[in-house]
Structures are given as structure tokens and as C-alpha cells.
N, C-alpha and C positions, 0 to 999 in steps of 0.2 A: 519655535523649533518645529511645530507641527507642519509648517509650510515646507521645511526642508525634508521631512519624512515623505510628504506627498511628492516632492520633486524626485526623490530617490526611487520611490515606487514606480513613478511614470518612466524613469530612465531604465529600470530593470525590466519592466514588462515586455517591451519590444524584443529584447534579447531572448527572454524565455519563450516567447511565441515563435521565434525562428530558430531556436536552438537545435532542432532536429536535423536541419539541412545546411545551415550557413552560420558562419561566425560574423562578427561585426565588420570584418573586412571582406565579406562576400566569398570567403574561402570555405571549402567543406570542413566540417568538424569530424574528426576521426575518433571512434571509440565511444561517442555519446549515443545512448539508446533511450529515447523518450519514454519507452515502455517501462523503464526502471525508475521512473520519477513518480513520487507521490506528493500530493498537495492536500492541505486540509486546515482545520481550525484547532487552536489550543486554548485551554482555560485552566485556571487553578488558583492556588493561594500561595503567597509569599509571606512566611513568618519572619519578619524583618527585625534586625537589631543593629547595634553599632559595636565596634571594637576600637579601643583607644590604645595608642602605643605608649603613652606617658603614664607612669605609675600614680601621678597626682590625681588621675581620674578614677582610681580604684575605689574611691569612696562612693562613686555614683553607680547606680544599678541601671542597666539597659535591658528592658523587657523585650521578649519576642512578641511582636504585634502583627496580627494577620492583615494582609492586604491582598487585593485581587490581581490576577494576571489574565490577560486576554490578547490574542493575536492570531497570526497566520503562520503556517509551517510548510516547508518544502523539504523533502528528503530524497536523495539520489543514491541508489545502491550501485557502487562502482566495482565491487569485487565479491564473488561468491565462491566458496570452497565447500568441501564435504563437511567441514567442522563448523562453518558459520559464514557470515557475510559482513562486509564493511560498507558503511554508508556515511555520507556527509550531507549537509544541507544548509538552509538559512531559515531562522525564525525571526520574525518581526513582531515584537510584543510591546504592549502597553502595560507598565508595571509601576507599582507604588512602593517606595521604600521609606524607612524611617521608623522611629519608635518613641516610647516615653522614657525619659531619664529622670531618676529621682535619687534621693539619698542626701546625707550631710545637711539636713534641715532645708533642703531645696524643695520647694513645691514641685508638683509634677510638671515637667517641661517636655512637651511633645513637639517633635519636629518631623515633618514628612515632606517628601518630594516625589513628583511624578516623573517617569522616565520613558523615553522611547528606546527600547533595547534592540540591538541587532546581534544575533547569536549565530555562530557557525559550529554546530555540533560535529564531533567525530564519534561514530557509533559502531560498536561491535556486537552483533547478535549471535548468540550461541545456537548452532543447529541450522540446517539448510532446508528443512521440511516446512514449506510455507503454509501447509494446512493445519499446523499445530501451534498453540501458544508457545512463545519462546522468550527467554530471558535475554536482556541486553544491558550493556554498560556504555556510558558516554562521558566524554570530556568536552566541555562547552565553553570556549572563550566568549566573552560578551563585552559589548561596547554600548554604554547608555548615555543619552543626552537628556539632562534635566529640563523639564518644561514648566516648572512651577510647583508650588506647594503651600504649606502653612506652618506657622509656629504658634502653639498655644502655651501661654505661661502666665501664672498668677491671674487666671480668669480673663486674660486678654488674648487676642488673636491677631496676628499680622501675616501678611503674605510673604512667602519665601521668594527671594530674588537672588540674583548673583552675589549679593552682599552676604548671604547666609549659606550658600550651597555652591560647591564647584559645579561647573556646567557639564563636565564629562566624568563618567564613572567607568572604570575598567574592572573586570572581574573574571573569574573562571569558576565553573560549576562542575562538580563530580556527581553523576547520577547513576541510578540503577532503575530498570523498569521492565515491564512485560509488554510484548507485542502480540496482540490477539486478533486473528483473522475472523471476520464476520461477513456472512453472505446475506444480502437483502435484495429482493426483487431481481435475482439473477446477476447481481453486481457485487463485487467484492470490496470490502472496506477493511481498514486496519484501525484498531483501538490501541493506543499506547497509554499505559498508566505508569507514571514516572515520579520518583522521589529522589531528592538529593540536597546538596548544600552548596550555596553560592558564596565564594570567598571574594570580598572586595580587595582590589589591589591598589587602588588610587586613593589619595587623600581627599575627603569631601569637605574639609575646611576651605572656605573661599579665601581669596587673597585679602579681602577686606577684613575678614575675621583674623587672619594671621597678622595683619597690620594694626589690630586693635581699633578698627573703625566701625565694627559691627558686633552686636551681642551674639555669642555662640552659646556658652553655658555661663550662667550668671555668677561669676566669681570675681574676686577683686581685680579691678582695673581692666576687666573684660579681656584678660589675656587668654590665649590658647596655647597649648603645648603639644608637640608631637603631631600625630595624625589621627584622624577619625575616619574609619573605613566602614562601608556597608558590609553586612553579612546577613545570612538567613537561610533557613530551611525552606525548600520549595516542594510543592506537590501539585502535579498537573495531569490533565487528561487531554489527549488529542484524538481527533477522528480524521483520518486521511483516506484518500481514494487513489488508486493507481491511475496515471494518465495514459490513455490509449491514443496512439497515433491515428489521425484521420487520413494520413497520406500514405500512399503505397510505397513500400521500400523497394529500392532498386537493387536487385541481386543478379549476379551473373551465374550463380549456381544455387540450388540444383537446377537441372534442365527443366524448362517449362513445356508442358504438353497440353494442348487445348483439345478437349473432348467435345465432339459435336454429335447431336442426335442424328442417326442415319435417316435420310429422307425416304419415305415410303415409296416403293416402286409402283408405277401406274398399273392398275388392274387391266388385264387383257379383256377385250370384248368377248362375251360368251359366244361360243360356237355350238352348233347343233351336236349333241352327243348321242351316239347310238345307245340303245338300251344295254345296260351293263350285264355281263354274264354273271351267273350266280357265283358268289365268292365262296371259295373253299375254306379260307382261313380268315378269322376275324382280324380287323385292322388293329395294329398296336395302339395303345393309348398314348396321347401326347405326353411328352416328357414334362414332369412337374417342375415348377420353378424352385431352384434351390433356396432354402431360407437363409443360408449364410455362405459367404465367399471369403477367401483369403485375398490379401493384396496382390499376390502373384497371379491368382485366377482372374482378378479384375484387370490387371495389366495385360494378360493373355487375351481377354475378350476385347479390350481396346485395340490391341494390335491386329485383331481379325476384323475390325470395323463394326463390331457388334455394340448394341446399345446397352449402357450400364446405368442409365437413369433409374433411380429408385431401388437399385440393388444394395444389399447390406454387406458390409465387412464386419464379421464377428470376431472379436478377440476374446478368447476364453481365459487367457492368463493375466487379465487385469484383475488382480486379486487384492482382497482386503482382509484384515483380521476380522474374525467373527464379531458382528455387531459394531464394526468400525468403518470409517470412510478413508482411512489412511492408505495411500498408495505405497506399495513396496517397490524395490528396485527393478524387478522384472516387469512390473506394470508400467513404470516410467519408460523403460526401454521400448515396450510395445507402443506406447503413446508417442514416443519420439519418432518411430517409423511411420506412424500415421500422420504426424505433423509434416514430415518430409514429403509424403505422398500428396498431401493437400496443397502444400506450397508449389509442387510441380504442376498442379492443375488449377490455375487461377480462376477458371470459370465454373468451379465446383464449390458448392456449399454443403455442409454436413449437419445432419440431425442426429444427435447422440441419444440412444435409447437404452436405458439401464434396466436390468431385470435381476431378481433374486431367486433363490431356490425356495422350496416349500416348507422349510423349517421355520417355526415361529408363527405368530399371528399375522393377520392381514395388515393391521396398522403398523406393526414393527417392520415388516418387510417393505411396505410402501415407503417408510421413512428411510430405511437403509438404501433402497434403490435410488431415492432422491439424492441422498448424500453422495452416492457413487457417481451419479450423473453429474452433479455439481463439481466433484473432485476432478473428473476427466475434463469437463468444460473449462474450469479455471486453470488447469495445468496447461492446456493448449493455448489459452489466452495469454498466459504468462510467457509462453514460448514465442509469441509474436503474432498469432492469428488475430484478426479483427473480429469484433462481435457480430458484424453483419454476415459473417460466413459460418457462424456456429449457433446452434440452439440445442436444447436438450429436453427430453421427456423421460418419465419413469413410470413403471408399471407394477412394481412389487413382484408378487408371485403369480400374477394373473395370466401370463403368456409363456408357459414352459415349452421347451423344444425337446425335452426328454423326460424320463420318469424321475420322480423324486424319491423312489424306493431304494436307489443305489447311490453310492458316493460319486460314481462316474456320471450318472445322470444329473445329480445335483450340481456337480462342477460345471456341466454344460449349461445348466439353467442360470448359473451365476455368471452372466455374460453382459458385455457392453457392445451394442450394435452401433455402427456408423453408417447411416443411410446416405447414399450419394444423391445429391440433387444437382442436376445440370442447369445452370442459369442461362 
């Protein structure tokens, strides 16, 4: 059966690799966004048991026996609302099922089987703020293929084959879990901790057991009655990472404007200058560079042909709760405007620089500014910007632009700057 698993994986991989732009018939796929896909690893425990439909097996006790779970997971978020998000995906797991059966003067009879499981979860996650841990529920149909196992009975052990275990197992799991965002080395991961119960739907008695040609439970004439179904509680942990597209998206809107650095004009050759007459008034000092611009001011400079390289757009209404890195609604609106401007200028990259006010200690403010920089960075990445166009820095309270003695001054110091770098 393992060879069939390898064949299926090899067949699926080319379609996943080309899913962003083409279907299997070389036609465009509409509605699929590769940036909403997560892939990762899953591991855990399956506390397996059996259920029997015939009352004659009531005298036997089926214990919950722990077995391992390991595999790969892929999750695609296909719908997001203000209240939550819907997702589906594919899990390919190696899992062991089976348990120890005893009772009615029967020595311990242990039967186990290994499966290759294919699962298609349907997941609903409560809440739409990706920066916070969130609760989710899932319904998971699963299809398993038995690949072997063992029976231990009366100090003897035999290999499980098709004579002792049906080759296919159908089931459905009901789960509840928590989705936890984690940032490591400027990259976002998701940890999912999940628990639930898997209900077996198919009869695991093999045809040979039902035809009395193989031992199932050691009772008179080796007869079996009704059905034997897998069941069990499962506890898993998965680590997944969002997939970032390495291909440029083709968009007709918004309008793209390319910014170029103005070429310096050639300096005229110096000419003899007569001695200047005494100046009656001092020359005005050169105008100082503004520390902050708005997007409208930057667009105005571009329309005049002026250089905007290394100029900073300051957004003061990117606000967070005190001591928190959670973006509020007005903050996301400002970041949405910044995102549209960056998309319109494809030869521009941005350095995000986050600052805090002077309240609190140095270490606390440095941590808060780092969290705020990461929140803005990951929000724009999730909107669709690629990582090669964004980076971030944080300074704590070391670079104020106003006094920290007033609320207005502190509000200006709690800022996020977007420095424009023309490539």
C-alpha cells in the first residue's frame, strides 16, 4: 500500500506547484490565491479502541490504547468574514489503530493495524484577527488504507493480513482546537493544537473473518457477528507556514506608476565672478528636510518630478492598545491605503520603522515597538506583498519627534514610518 501512497503524492505535487496560475487543462484558475495556503507537519496520539454492533460482544472490554500519528498537512482559507474564516485542506497521515480486548475468561487479545489516512477537513475559525490566538471547530471525513499490523494472543504473535483486517477504513472526526500565530526570524508560523474523536463508519472484519476462515475473537467456531468499527480520541499538534508566491501577480488595477531618480543636471563651468558687493541682508537658511510626509504629499512631489528616495511616510493613527500589538480598525484602514500605494509603484521597496512614546522603561518600549513593526509587516504580507519588498526596524523610545510631556506629543511619537527605497 505504501507504493500507492507514493504514487498519489507524486501525482498531486505537480498540480500544487502550478496551482497559482494554471489548471490541469492549462486554463486559468479563478479565485485561487496561493498566499492563503499553509503547509506543514502534524504529529500526535490516537487513543484507539473498537466498537461492536452485536450484543454478544458486550462481555469483552476494549481498552483505549495510545498509538502515534505523523504526517503532512495543507490548509487553504477560502472565505474570510468579520466573524471568522472558513478553510479546507488535505492531511496525509501515518496512523496506527487497534487495541487490547479482554474479558469472559479470554486472555488479552491485542490486534493492531497501520493505516495511510487521507483526510479532508472543513474548518471554521472564530474571529478574523490573525494576530491573536483563535478557537476553531472542524469536521474531518477520512479514508484509510490498511498496510499491515499484528495480533498478539496467548503469548503468540502473528502478522495481520487481509484475512484479519478489512483493507479500507472510513470514518469522520469531530474536533476542536486553537490556532496560535508565532513569529520567528521575521517569518510567521501557525501552531494548531487540536483534540477530538474519530468515529469509524466501516466494518473492519475482513471477508475471511465473516466466512469463518480466520480467527477474529477466539469464540466457538470462530464465528463473528455484526460489525467491528474503529474509534478513538485523538490529540495532535501541527506547525504550518503560509506559502508566499514567488511569481508576480498580473493586475490591471490599481494603476502602476514607475518612480525614477531624477538625473543630476551637469554643473556649468565656472566663470569669473566680480567681487560681490557687501550684503545688506543675511541669506535665508536652506529649508530643512521634513521628517514626515503624507501619501498625498509624496504623490505631489512625484508629479513635480522631485526625488522621493529615502523620504518617510508617517502614519500616526496606526494605534495599538497600551502594551499591546493588536491593530485596530483605523490602523488596518491606514495600512490598506499604504498597501495600495506600494502596489502602484512596483520599483519601490519599503522599510518599516516603528517607534514608541516615552512612557515605561527602555526594554518594555523596545519590545512594544518590535511587536508593532512586526504587526504592520505581517499585515502587509498577508495582503499580498512579497517579502523582498518589505523589511522592518524598531527603535523603542530612542527617536522621538515631539515632547513626551503632553498627550499630543506622545501620540506623535507613537508612530510607524514607511521609508521609501527606489530600486
